[in-house]
Structures are given as C-alpha cells and as structure tokens.
MIVEXMI-172588 format. One record per atom (N, C-alpha, C): residue in one letter; y, z, x. Coordinates in steps of 0.02 Angstrom, whole numbers, padded with zeros to 5 digits, always signed. Each point is the difference from the previous one (the first is absolute). Example, Ala and Ser with C-alpha at 12.3 -4.5 7.8 and 13.67 -1.06 7.14 Angstrom:
residues 2
a-00284+00390+00660/a+00059+00000-00045/a+00060+00000+00045/s+00053-00036-00018/s+00059+00003+00042/s+00055+00037-00039/
//
This chain:
residues 267
m+05366+06538+16830/m+00069-00021+00017/m+00014-00088+00008/n-00058-00052+00000/n+00008-00072+00015/n+00002-00033-00074/h-00001+00033-00022/h+00027+00012-00095/h+00078+00024-00011/w+00024+00034+00045/w+00057+00009-00040/w+00068-00076+00054/i-00042+00008+00064/i+00012-00066+00060/i+00001-00072-00075/n-00034+00008-00007/n+00005-00064-00051/n+00042-00011-00063/y+00011+00077-00018/y+00042-00007-00042/y+00051-00013-00021/f+00038+00022+00081/f+00079+00021+00033/f+00015-00076+00021/v-00073-00033+00042/v+00063-00083-00003/v-00046-00045-00047/s-00033+00017-00058/s-00002-00055-00061/s+00073-00035-00009/v-00014-00068-00050/v+00046-00012-00012/v+00061+00025-00052/p-00034+00010-00051/p+00013+00073-00068/p+00038+00034+00037/f-00007+00048+00045/f+00045+00043+00022/f+00060-00006+00026/l-00002-00055+00063/l+00037-00047+00010/l+00075-00010-00018/v-00065-00016-00060/v+00056-00049-00045/v+00063+00062-00052/n-00046+00054+00000/n+00044+00066-00043/n+00026+00029+00043/a-00011+00014+00055/a+00048+00022+00070/a+00054-00033-00010/a-00020-00073+00023/a+00094-00050+00000/a+00058-00002-00078/e-00032+00007-00042/e+00020+00006-00050/e+00038+00055-00018/i-00041+00072+00034/i+00050+00053-00014/i+00082+00025+00064/v-00037-00049+00040/v+00046+00001+00048/v+00083-00024-00018/i-00058-00080-00020/i+00071-00022-00053/i+00047+00037-00061/i-00035+00009-00022/i+00031+00077-00068/i+00039+00042+00042/v-00027+00015+00054/v+00054+00068+00029/v+00056-00016+00031/a-00013-00086+00027/a+00066-00042+00062/a+00054+00000-00074/v-00041-00018-00049/v+00064-00022-00031/v+00021+00045-00060/v-00031+00069+00025/v+00037+00057-00069/v+00049+00021+00079/f-00028-00010+00061/f+00023+00050+00035/f+00093-00037+00015/l-00019-00076+00000/l+00079-00037-00020/l+00025-00001-00035/f-00025+00009-00059/f+00051+00002-00052/f+00032+00079+00005/y-00047+00046+00022/y+00048+00066-00041/y+00052+00008+00095/r-00016-00019+00041/r+00070+00012+00065/r+00054-00075-00028/r-00017-00072-00030/r+00050-00043-00023/r+00050+00042-00041/f-00036+00047-00079/f+00046-00001-00053/f-00022+00065-00030/i-00024+00060+00031/i-00006+00055-00024/i+00024+00050+00057/y-00015+00011+00048/y+00027+00020+00061/y+00060+00018+00010/k+00018+00076+00015/k+00108+00017-00011/k-00008-00019-00084/t-00010-00026-00044/t+00026-00018-00052/t-00005+00086-00044/s+00057-00022-00064/s-00010+00059-00051/s-00113-00003-00027/s+00010-00084+00012/s-00111+00016-00034/s-00041+00029+00044/e+00047+00014+00050/e-00063+00001+00038/e-00040+00105-00031/k+00042+00037-00021/k+00011+00058-00045/k-00086-00014-00055/f+00022-00075-00037/f-00045-00006-00051/f-00039-00016+00012/v-00028-00064+00072/v-00084+00003+00031/v-00021+00055+00016/h+00014+00022+00050/h+00027+00080+00015/h-00056+00061-00091/g+00044-00021-00023/g-00027+00047-00068/g-00076-00044-00028/l-00002-00067+00015/l-00069-00020-00043/l-00047+00014+00053/i+00015-00014+00059/i-00053+00020+00057/i-00049+00110-00018/g+00078+00021-00008/g-00052+00056-00009/g-00009-00010-00051/l-00003-00019-00051/l-00025-00006-00080/l-00053-00034-00004/a-00036-00067+00048/a-00038-00025-00003/a-00070+00060+00064/g+00028+00069+00028/g-00039+00024+00048/g-00015+00048-00066/m+00024+00027-00038/m-00023+00040-00034/m-00047-00005-00043/w-00001-00073-00045/w-00034-00032-00059/w-00092-00023+00061/m+00015+00002+00051/m-00049-00006+00065/m-00044+00085-00011/a+00060+00042+00038/a-00022+00061-00017/a-00071+00014-00054/s+00067-00013-00054/s-00048+00018-00059/s-00072-00040-00016/w+00000-00054+00001/w-00075-00039+00018/w-00045+00048+00076/i+00040+00006+00039/i-00043+00029+00065/i-00042+00075-00040/f+00058+00036-00031/f-00035+00079-00041/f-00064-00035-00026/e+00024-00019-00046/e-00063-00029-00051/e-00057-00041+00045/w-00001-00023+00043/w-00065-00027+00045/w-00023+00073+00013/l+00021+00019+00022/l-00009+00079+00046/l-00048+00054-00049/g+00023-00034-00090/g-00040+00036-00038/g+00053+00067-00008/l+00069+00003+00030/l+00079+00046-00038/l+00012-00044-00059/n-00027+00002-00054/n+00038-00018-00070/n+00060+00031-00006/i+00008+00087+00005/i+00066+00019-00016/i+00040-00032+00048/l+00000+00011+00018/l+00068-00023+00084/l+00025-00076-00012/g-00100-00036-00006/g+00045-00072-00015/g+00044-00017-00079/v-00038+00023-00038/v+00066+00001-00071/v+00061+00000+00013/f+00015+00076+00045/f+00039+00030-00003/f+00049-00057+00038/m-00024-00014+00046/m+00030-00048+00045/m+00022-00068-00027/r-00013-00042-00064/r-00009-00058-00030/r+00047+00041-00054/w+00013+00019-00025/w+00044+00048-00035/w+00058-00019+00028/v+00005+00019+00059/v+00063+00017+00017/v+00010-00051+00020/a-00021-00032+00043/a+00021-00073+00004/a+00038-00046-00038/m-00042+00023-00047/m+00015-00059-00084/m+00056+00022-00005/f+00012+00067-00016/f+00083+00004-00012/f+00061-00006+00049/l-00021-00006+00066/l+00053-00026+00042/l+00003-00066-00002/s-00077-00031-00016/s+00043-00062-00001/s+00036-00030-00049/i+00036+00037-00059/i+00049+00010-00067/i+00052+00040+00044/g+00002+00042+00028/g+00032+00021+00017/g+00047-00052+00090/l-00039-00044-00006/l-00008-00054+00106/l+00055-00039-00031/v-00015-00019-00070/v+00059-00063-00031/v+00071+00017-00027/v-00012+00066-00017/v+00087+00057-00025/v+00015-00007+00075/i-00021+00027+00042/i+00055+00040+00058/i+00015-00048+00058/f-00062-00062-00009/f+00030-00042+00059/f+00003-00072-00047/q+00065+00012-00058/q+00013-00053-00037/q+00049-00058+00022/p+00038+00016+00073/p+00045-00014+00035/p-00033-00043+00023/e-00035+00039+00092/e-00036-00028+00003/e-00052-00050-00012/l-00045-00003-00053/l-00037-00040-00047/l+00008-00047+00008/r+00085-00025-00040/r+00059-00051-00042/r+00014-00032+00076/q+00008+00038+00046/q+00014-00044+00053/q-00062-00037+00020/f-00061+00024+00026/f-00048-00030+00020/f-00039-00058-00051/l-00018+00007-00064/l+00018-00067-00077/l+00035-00042+00023/g+00069+00019+00006/g+00061-00052+00024/g-00032-00015+00067/m+00004+00011+00034/m-00020-00008+00082/m-00067-00072-00021/m-00060+00031-00046/m-00049-00036+00016/m+00040-00076-00059/g+00022-00025-00037/g+00022-00027-00026/g+00046-00042+00024/h+00038-00002+00074/h+00017-00043+00032/h-00042-00068+00010/v+00052-00040-00012/v-00037-00065-00007/v-00029-00033+00076/n+00048+00038+00055/n-00005-00032+00071/n-00030+00056+00018/f-00072+00026-00037/f+00006+00069+00038/f-00085-00014+00036/m-00041-00028-00031/m-00065-00043+00054/m+00041-00023+00100/r+00064-00053-00018/r+00028-00016+00037/r+00018+00058+00067/t+00075+00047-00043/t+00012+00064+00045/t-00059+00036+00026/l-00078-00013-00034/l-00035+00060+00033/l-00032-00028+00048/f-00019-00047+00039/f-00045-00054+00054/f+00086-00024+00021/s+00061+00003+00010/s+00045-00010+00024/s+00028+00044+00036/p-00018+00023+00065/p+00041+00044+00053/p+00108+00012-00007/h+00003+00051-00011/h+00071+00004+00006/h+00036-00035+00074/f-00030-00002+00035/f+00064-00004+00034/f-00045-00095+00031/a-00034-00024-00027/a-00013-00074-00001/a+00037-00048-00012/t+00046-00010+00054/t+00050-00055-00024/t+00027-00025+00048/d+00022-00083-00034/d-00003-00034+00054/d+00083+00007+00042/a+00023-00037+00037/a+00056+00022+00088/a+00073-00022-00056/s-00040-00041-00054/s+00082-00052-00030/s-00006+00104-00033/t-00032+00000-00089/t+00013+00039-00027/t+00023+00108+00034/a-00041+00004+00054/a+00040+00044+00047/a+00066-00015+00015/e+00018-00046+00004/e+00091-00009+00030/e+00027-00017-00058/k-00020-00010-00067/k+00014-00008-00069/k+00015+00079-00002/s-00045+00053+00003/s-00001+00046+00000/s+00042+00066+00064/k+00004-00042+00020/k+00057+00043+00075/k+00067-00014-00057/k+00014-00052-00012/k+00062-00006-00005/k+00029+00044-00063/s-00065-00009-00047/s+00034+00024-00063/s-00011+00064+00018/v-00023+00039+00028/v+00015+00053+00021/v+00058+00030+00023/d+00029-00058+00056/d+00080+00005+00032/d+00029-00009-00052/e-00007-00031-00080/e+00052-00018-00025/e+00021+00075-00054/i-00080+00034-00028/i+00005+00070-00025/i+00055+00030+00023/l-00026+00015+00068/l+00034+00023+00052/l+00061+00001-00016/k+00022-00021+00011/k+00091-00042+00004/k+00021+00015-00079/a-00023-00017-00023/a+00012+00027-00106/a+00000+00054+00006/t-00063+00050+00027/t+00015+00054-00043/t+00027+00042+00054/e+00024-00004+00049/e+00053+00010+00072/e+00063+00031-00058/y+00034-00071+00006/y+00045-00014-00040/y-00018+00048-00065/m-00014+00005-00039/m+00003+00032-00076/m-00006+00068+00030/s-00031+00013+00040/s+00011+00092-00012/s+00059+00020+00024/r+00012-00023+00053/r+00076-00013+00028/r+00042+00021-00050/a+00002-00081-00047/a+00070+00005-00044/a-00021+00037-00063/h-00064+00044+00022/h-00048+00025-00107/h-00008-00015-00018/t-00018-00065+00012/t-00041-00054-00084/t-00049+00011-00020/g+00007+00029-00033/g-00089+00000-00037/g-00031-00028+00003/a-00097-00023+00027/a-00019-00068-00005/a-00085+00035+00014/l-00029-00036-00057/l-00078+00011-00012/l-00041-00053+00019/m-00046-00012+00064/m-00028-00044-00006/m-00071+00009+00000/v-00042-00060-00023/v-00100+00017-00024/v-00024-00047+00062/f-00040+00031+00031/f-00038-00040+00055/f-00061+00015-00008/s-00050-00030-00029/s-00046-00044-00021/s-00028-00060-00016/s-00074-00023+00041/s-00025-00073-00017/s-00037-00023-00066/e-00044+00082-00010/e+00004+00013-00084/e-00003+00064-00037/f+00062-00030-00047/f+00004+00032-00069/f-00044+00022-00062/g+00004+00059-00022/g-00017+00008-00066/g+00035+00006-00055/g+00002-00040-00063/g+00074+00019-00059/g+00006-00045-00002/g+00012-00060+00032/g+00043-00047+00006/g+00053+00015-00002/f+00020+00037+00062/f+00058+00071+00032/f+00045-00084+00020/e-00026-00053+00037/e+00026-00034+00045/e+00019-00061-00058/k-00015-00008-00062/k+00002-00049-00050/k+00076+00041-00067/a+00014+00030+00011/a+00050+00046-00046/a+00055-00008+00008/g+00030-00028+00067/g+00048-00005-00007/g+00037-00056+00016/v+00075-00043+00034/v+00018-00055+00000/v-00033-00025+00061/k-00026-00071-00007/k-00043-00026+00039/k+00056-00023+00058/i-00027-00001+00085/i+00036-00018+00029/i-00014-00067+00052/n-00071+00025+00033/n-00033-00032+00017/n+00018-00034+00108/a+00025+00060+00025/a+00051-00052+00054/a-00024+00041+00067/d+00028-00009+00060/d-00008+00003+00060/d+00036+00093-00012/i-00028+00040+00059/i+00044+00044-00023/i+00060+00007+00065/t+00060+00015-00026/t+00025+00006+00028/t+00080+00055+00018/s+00029+00028+00041/s+00034+00066-00013/s+00073-00024-00064/e+00012-00087+00009/e+00066-00006-00038/e-00043+00030-00080/l-00039-00036-00024/l-00035-00009-00057/l-00029+00077-00023/l-00007+00038+00042/l-00021+00058-00016/l+00080+00048-00015/l+00043-00009+00037/l+00074+00028-00003/l+00023-00025-00073/t-00027-00073+00004/t+00032-00007-00067/t-00041+00003-00075/i-00040+00039+00012/i-00041+00012-00040/i+00019+00078-00038/f-00005+00023+00066/f+00015+00091-00017/f+00083+00017-00002/f+00071-00042+00002/f+00060-00001+00001/f-00018+00046-00075/n+00055+00035+00021/n-00015+00055-00074/n+00048-00061-00061/k+00019-00048+00018/k+00014-00028-00070/k-00016-00067-00031/t-00078-00012+00035/t-00028-00045-00044/t-00043+00025-00050/p-00037-00015-00053/p-00035-00002-00049/p-00065+00046+00027/l-00012-00024+00064/l-00075-00009+00026/l+00010+00057+00059/h+00036+00052-00001/h+00009+00025+00053/h-00031+00089+00021/d-00031+00002-00090/d-00020+00085-00034/d-00077-00010-00025/g-00045-00071+00016/g-00069-00008+00015/g-00019-00010+00044/a-00065-00007+00056/a-00029-00003+00043/a-00024-00064+00023/v+00010-00008+00085/v-00004-00079+00008/v-00096+00032-00005/v-00032-00066-00028/v-00055-00026+00016/v-00019-00031+00082/i-00032+00027+00025/i-00036-00063+00074/i-00037+00004+00032/s-00040-00045-00002/s-00078-00037+00028/s+00003-00041+00047/g-00031+00044+00042/g-00003-00076+00050/g+00054+00012+00041/n+00041-00063+00010/n+00069+00025+00027/n+00047-00068-00064/r-00015+00011-00047/r+00033-00044-00066/r+00057+00098-00025/i+00036-00044-00033/i+00019+00048-00052/i-00001+00013-00076/v-00055-00009-00013/v-00021-00029-00065/v+00035+00000-00100/s+00016+00088+00012/s+00041+00025-00054/s+00039+00017+00019/a+00065+00011-00042/a+00064+00071-00001/a+00004+00017-00065/g+00031+00093-00004/g-00005-00002-00057/g-00032+00032-00033/t-00036+00002+00034/t-00088+00037-00030/t-00022+00050-00010/i+00014+00033-00071/i-00001+00092-00035/i-00088+00030+00032/l+00030+00033+00039/l-00056+00026+00046/l-00053+00048-00060/p-00045+00051+00003/p-00022+00050-00020/p+00018+00057+00031/l+00045+00058-00071/l+00013+00061+00059/l-00065+00062-00012/t+00017+00024+00070/t-00070+00052+00014/t-00020+00020-00047/e-00020+00069-00028/e-00032+00041-00053/e-00004+00071+00041/n+00012+00021+00093/n-00018+00032+00009/n+00051+00062-00006/k+00008+00033-00021/k+00057+00067-00026/k-00008+00055+00048/d-00039-00021+00088/d+00006+00056+00012/d+00058-00052+00064/l+00055-00055-00025/l+00008-00030+00069/l+00075+00061+00014/n+00046-00023+00057/n+00052+00045+00007/n+00044-00043-00057/w+00052+00042-00028/w+00045-00028-00057/w+00064-00032+00057/r-00014-00036+00070/r+00042-00040+00005/r-00001-00072-00001/y-00056+00033-00008/y-00003-00082-00021/y-00002-00059-00039/g+00026-00052-00019/g+00047-00038-00029/g-00041-00034-00059/t+00025-00052-00051/t-00027-00038-00002/t-00058-00026+00045/r+00026-00042+00034/r-00004-00057+00044/r-00074+00031+00029/h+00011+00054+00020/h-00044+00035+00032/h-00066+00017-00023/r+00025+00015-00056/r-00065+00021-00046/r-00035-00061-00023/a+00017-00043+00013/a-00022-00117-00020/a-00039+00008+00061/a+00028+00026+00048/a-00037-00034+00060/a-00076+00049+00009/i+00008+00047-00020/i-00060+00051-00007/i-00053-00003-00027/g+00034-00037-00070/g-00054-00022-00063/g+00001-00059+00023/m+00020-00041+00027/m-00040-00094+00006/m-00057+00011+00047/s+00026+00031+00058/s-00068+00014+00070/s-00071+00065-00052/e-00001+00048-00069/e-00030+00027+00002/e-00055-00050-00048/n+00036-00044-00036/n-00022-00066-00041/n-00043-00049+00037/s+00040-00032+00061/s-00036-00051+00073/s-00005+00006+00023/n-00030-00022+00069/n-00008-00003+00045/n+00087-00007+00061/a+00059-00007-00046/a+00049-00017+00048/a+00012+00044+00032/h+00061-00006+00049/h+00068+00026+00023/h+00048-00020-00033/v+00016+00073-00015/v+00060-00022-00016/v+00078+00022+00032/l+00038-00039+00010/l+00074+00016+00053/l+00047+00035-00061/v+00045+00041+00040/v+00054+00030-00048/v+00032+00023+00031/v+00101-00027+00000/v+00034+00035+00030/v+00047+00024-00052/s+00030+00077+00012/s+00031+00017-00025/s+00053-00011-00016/e+00067+00005-00062/e+00024-00018+00003/e+00053+00042-00001/e-00018+00072-00006/e+00036+00059-00009/e+00019+00030+00087/t-00079-00006+00039/t+00025+00003+00052/t-00029-00035+00071/g-00034-00067-00023/g+00020-00040+00038/g-00077+00017+00046/d-00027+00001-00045/d-00078+00049+00056/d-00037-00077-00007/i-00062+00003+00038/i-00038-00062-00012/i-00074+00041+00007/s-00037-00016-00027/s-00076+00021-00026/s-00043-00043-00042/i-00062-00015+00003/i-00075-00018-00005/i-00041+00021-00016/a-00024-00015-00085/a-00042+00057-00047/a-00060-00054+00018/y-00071+00023+00003/y-00038-00016-00004/y-00069+00041-00020/n-00043+00007-00043/n-00083+00011-00004/n+00058+00097-00039/g+00043-00007-00029/g+00046+00036-00032/g+00031+00056+00017/a+00000-00046+00077/a+00040+00066+00019/a+00052-00039+00050/i+00065+00052+00010/i+00088-00068+00027/i-00017+00061+00077/k+00033-00070+00035/k+00024+00031+00051/k+00056-00035+00039/k+00050+00068+00048/k+00078-00045+00001/k-00002-00029+00081/y+00040-00060+00005/y-00013-00019+00054/y+00095+00007+00057/d-00017+00034+00041/d+00051+00022+00014/d+00075-00047+00069/t-00067-00029+00017/t+00003-00054+00059/t-00011-00067-00007/a+00037-00041+00033/a-00026-00099-00017/a-00072+00000+00022/k-00009+00029+00056/k-00068+00011+00037/k-00053+00016-00021/k+00006+00054-00029/k-00047+00024-00088/k-00035-00051-00044/l+00085-00037-00033/l-00029-00040-00043/l-00004-00043+00034/r+00032-00037+00039/r-00072-00067+00005/r-00058-00023+00012/t-00039+00061+00043/t-00047+00047+00012/t-00036-00021-00067/e+00020+00065-00067/e-00047-00010-00057/e+00022-00076-00017/l+00044-00021-00011/l+00004-00065-00032/l-00038-00071+00052/g-00023+00003+00063/g-00020-00048+00057/g-00103+00038-00069/k+00005+00048+00003/k-00084+00020-00020/k-00010+00005-00071/i+00048-00028-00057/i-00001-00024-00055/i-00012-00092-00008/f+00045-00019+00051/f-00015-00079+00020/f-00063-00014+00022/g+00003+00055+00041/g-00086-00038+00034/g+00003-00020+00087/i+00075+00035+00024/i+00019-00042+00035/i-00005+00059+00041/
//
C-alpha cells in the first residue's frame, strides 16, 4: 500500500498527469473552437473510429487472438485509405484551417472577447448590413456577402480591394445591378469590407434543390470550403438566406436576421 501511495505522490507521476491534463485541455479547446458543429467534425469522428480499430487490433493480438488482430488491422488499413477519399472535402477544410496564419491567435482568443469600442462598431456594422439587406430584399436586388475573420484559399484577395467601413450606402452601391462588381461577393472581415466582386467556389452537392441559383450555390460552396457564414439575397424572390457549414437557412423576419448577424459578429 505504501508503495502505491509513494508512486502516486511522486514528482514524475504528477508531471505526467499535468502533461496529460494540458494535452486534453488543448485538444478539447481545439475541438470546440474549430471542429464542433462543422463539416470537419465527421472527419474527426472517422479518425477516432479508425484509431479505435487500430487499438482493438493490438488488444486482440496481446490477448493471443492473432486472427482477429490481423483481420482488424487489415480492415483499419483499408479504411485509412478510404477515409482520405470519403472525407476529401472535410480533410481539405481541416488542412486549410490548420494553415491559417492567425491560427494560434484564434485558438486562444475567445470569440466574445471584444472591448466596448469593438462591440459598438460591430453593432453599427450589423445595423448597416441589415438596412442594406432589407432594402435589397424589397427591391429584389441580388447580393452575396461573406463574413469571416479566417479564410482559406485566398478568397478575400481574389476580388477588387475595398478596405472600407461597412455602410449601407456602400453595400447598395456595390450590388446595384449597373456596377461591374454586383455579380461577385463582398468579403467582410471584422468591421471592414475587405473586397468586392469576389468569385466564390460553387458547391458540388448534386442533391440541392433545383430552385437554388448560382448565388446560393456559391454561398453553400464557400461555406463548405471555409468557416465563413455567407448571406444571400435572392434576385428572383427577395428571400434572405445564410449559408454555413454546407447548409443554407432562410430568414423571413428582420428580428431573426439581426439575431443571427449578432452571433456572427460576436455581439
């Protein structure tokens, strides 16, 4: 008994326990910030299942069940190859996220940690976007807006650089159907319009409703390839929708839209 007590209170054990706690905490933080409720979550679940199969094969062999162990190992090996093919979009998004320049800053920076000045700017941005969006909805003016602080693939650099404060007047001017930039997307990062006229990747999902036009397919495609929320105003119906994580949802009241925009801007 004394031997076990001495072991558990020994310095090496405490150091190892602290290391395990730190690893678990970092992995959990990473999962909650970047994986939870995204399309990459399915890929991570697949990796966990695959790791379980490899572990099971070792356990079977350790128990002397060699046939089961070898069978499980071969199954895990084939699934390892299949995982890359099956979850190719999720893997691409996962690796793109890992390659972000500001990845570590984003990991340890809480989404809601903004000072009063930034919060006030964000509230004003939401008001301006809502004002412009409601007007375009009534006028049946098509629009596409991408909201994200982290991008992959250089989408924010593909259009015409704007780098301006968010105002309803500027958004309405950009999406006016006689301007050269109205067909592309406006990219918004923080409280700034970064660029306009940006061409987004179209989704490859063949199960989408045929009623979805190019703007909606571009919004869904962008949300599949990044952590961005993408707002769409339909030119045909005036409907307002937001795409995120490969899915799209329509907002039929200003109150619901304001609430969702508030969540996107962290206010």
